[in-house]
Phi, psi and omega in degrees: 000139182294143176293143172280165179299320179295323177293320176300315181302314182293325177297319176296313184297330183262012174261126189276313186292134185298313181295321180290318179302313184286331175295316177297315181304312182291322180293318180291322177298316179299319180295318180298312184287329176296319179293320180297317182290326180281350181078011175273142187269116169265131181285142171290316175068204179208145176199153185271110179283151176290153178297323176232140179288157176291144183224150175293165179299327177239145009284157169294134181261121184246158169303139182311326181290339184263356178288124184299139177274135178232147179289118184295342181286342182271159177304318180293325178295322178291322175298317180298322180293315178297322179296319179296320179293318178303318181295318177298315182295320179295319176297323180295322176305310182293321179299318183286330173284323183299323184297341183282300179286330183300323185239027182296342179283346179273121181294121180224152177294160180299329179301331177299314180292319177304314183298314185284330174293318179297317179297317179298320179297314180293321178296326177296317176299317182298318178301315182293324175300316179294320177298319178298317179296318178298316182293326176298329180266011176082018178237192179196161177290125184112348182289336183237158174291161182223172186284121181278348186277359188298326184273356186301320180300325179291317181292321181295330185250030188296337180234026183218096183298317180295322176297319179298314181296321181295315189274318186282292180289320191276345174245299187292313181287327176297327177299325177300324178294330181285320190263339186295321179303323178294322177294317180301315180299319181297314180288328177297316179299325180279357181071025182267082188300318182297317181294320178300312181298317181295315181292327177293323175298312180300313182301316183290325184275336180294333180304317182292329180292320175296319180297321178298317179301312181297316182301311185281334173296312178296324178301313181291323176298318179297320179301323183255010179054051181248152177281115185302320183294315181297314181295316180301311180300318181295317183290320179294319177298325182287317191252340186263127187265098179121168183282163168275128189257117169288169003286147179256144176275083189298324182295310182290324177297319179296319178301328181271007178080029182237089182285162185302331182291350174283313191254329183300318179300329180283339175277325183292343182287346185268000000 
């Protein structure tokens, strides 16, 4: 019997090795879209996702305050930056698969599943691009310690789909739109062509992930006749630990369906 989409998601979530996890992720995404294009019905189904995804033994996961700070201008600092991005991308793979079985009880259109499978597939590509860049520089994912707080947003919003959409794509991924241009400039200055190309791919594709969050957040607000701005502010205050930090990439955020009245008031509170 064919695996359901939720079963595929749980298989990705319970695979520890990053390269193996992303290979499964990409294969399942290809299977999902091939079935969609052929008009054959793959069931969304139901499956129990783990509270935390499986992870390799390395990197060591530290409290954010204990992750060593490195000067980004040095070769070691650039490796540390790529390692941090690889870690973010691997967490994003799991976040985008987790949202499927975690909230499969909420009736959603098929386009919702298409969006998160596509996002998971792209995050898998991004993780592998970062791993390739690290290996080109004589390092690898797992060589340095990483941030243990990345999964906190998933645990905090484990029973709140709107909260998950507000915090993960519309806050955390939107933050990527703010900081990635500076990273691209840094690697360009260092003459690191592979890293520049990889980060430019990530930058262009992350806009759509923020847009998926905004689209389905607005969809749920419309379903319940709620004001999206009011709901967004309430959920971010409830689930996001800390202020939203300017400067904001207003152009890319607008492209992703995130106007300034969503985020500026949350920055002005600090």
